[in-house]
C-alpha positions, 0 to 999 in steps of 0.5 A: 105330120102324118103323111100318109093317106087317109081313108075315111070310109066309114070311119070319123077321123078328127083333124084337130092341133097336136097335144100340148105338153102339159097333159091336156088334151087341147089349148083350143076349146073347140076341139077338146068339145069335139073330141069329148063329144065323140066320146059322150056319144060313144062314137069311134074315131081316128086323130089326125093331128096334122094340123092342116085347117079345113077349106073353110080355115077352121080346126076342128074338122072331120072326114067321113065317108071321104066328106068334109065338114068344119065348125063343130057345129055343123059337125054335130049336125052331120053326124046325129043326121048320118049315124042316128046319135042325138044327146039332147033326144031326151031334151024337150023344147025349151030345154033344147031352146035354154042349151042352145043360148048357153052354148052360143053365150060359151061360143060366142062371148065367153071364149074370147075372153078365155081367147085373151087371157090364154094368148095375150096376158097368160102368154109366155105360160101357154107357149110352154104348153105348145107341142113344136119338136125340132132344132129349131122349136123354141124358136117357131113357138115364139113366132107361133104364139106371137102370131096369134097373140096378134091375131086374137087382138085383131079379131077380138077387136073386130068381134068388139070385146076387144075394145074395152079394157083388161078389167072392163073383159074380166068382169065380162067374163066372170058373169059368163062364169057365174050365169054357168055356175047358177045354170048348173048349180048342184045338177050332174050336168048342164041340162040335168041328170043327163048329158048333153051336147052342151056339156062338151061345149061347156066343159071344152071352155071350162077346162082351160080355165081349170087346167091350162090357165095357171095362176089367172083370174079363171082359174082363181075363181074356177077353183075357189067360189064357183066350186061346183063348175070344177067339180063338173069339170072334173067329174066330165074328165073322171068319166069320159077321158080316163087316160088323162091326168094332171100333175096338179090334181087336187084332192078336193075333188077326189071322190070317196071310192078314190085311193092310191092305187088309183093315183097311178096315171099313163100319160095322155096319149095320141091314140091312133084310133080311139073307141069308148068299148076298146083302144088301140094304140098304133101297131094295133095293139088293144089297150085296156081303158075304156071312159067308163071305168077308172084305173081300179076298175071302179065305175066313173058314172057316178063319180060326183063329188059331194059339196058337204065334203067341200065345206068340211075341207074349208073348216080345216083351213 
């Protein structure tokens, strides 16, 4: 935990949970949503992994010019007002309404089934990913994860979805995932060829199924029948998270421009400062990587994966 004084004058300080050990930026869909949004909006920010919740008991939250804002929806509204950014300016009224409806389905319904899978059914695997260090780290991780399990089960029961059987909850989860797959179709992003705020939300949640729930039903579904969602996740990861590489990357999602050289990656780092145009480490040294290119210098803006590649792959099995 860092104890230095923060100066949020004209700087976005993003408070969130520590990076997990499996290379994924966050085990929290909302933390991943918020950081991805900042990258999509091209807003420089500084991460702060102190584990301290906001005054409302929320995570993530931001500080900007000494003002604290929590709740991802309120944070985005605040940044739009203060900094004039708007990822939805290309959307019409109907599209904005659909975008909000999808956001609420994902955050108020799909989220809970993911939380159940992550913190109840698949708790043992999740515990391995939690990042804690020190002489009693294993014990602390066990305590933390089991406390979280109890909180998730209690809140799910209060929400109402936790009153159903496990099989019924997974049926609801599958309906949500199929709805997202149908909405996406063969488009590049949820609302069309251009990224919008809803993509940060959907990606933050689907990434958990894609990379943090090995062997579970949501992972099998997204990497199997709903392959367009997997390609969607890869598309966003490559464009906005070039330093994020997963050991289990499947060449099925590779674009034609990929090469052996592009598979030499550095691990995801806890950058003290992040900008799309230039990234700095904690000593202020420039790191020559941006979300606009991969490690070979190829553009990531059009790193789509053709469905024909998947069909050819399936025929070869």
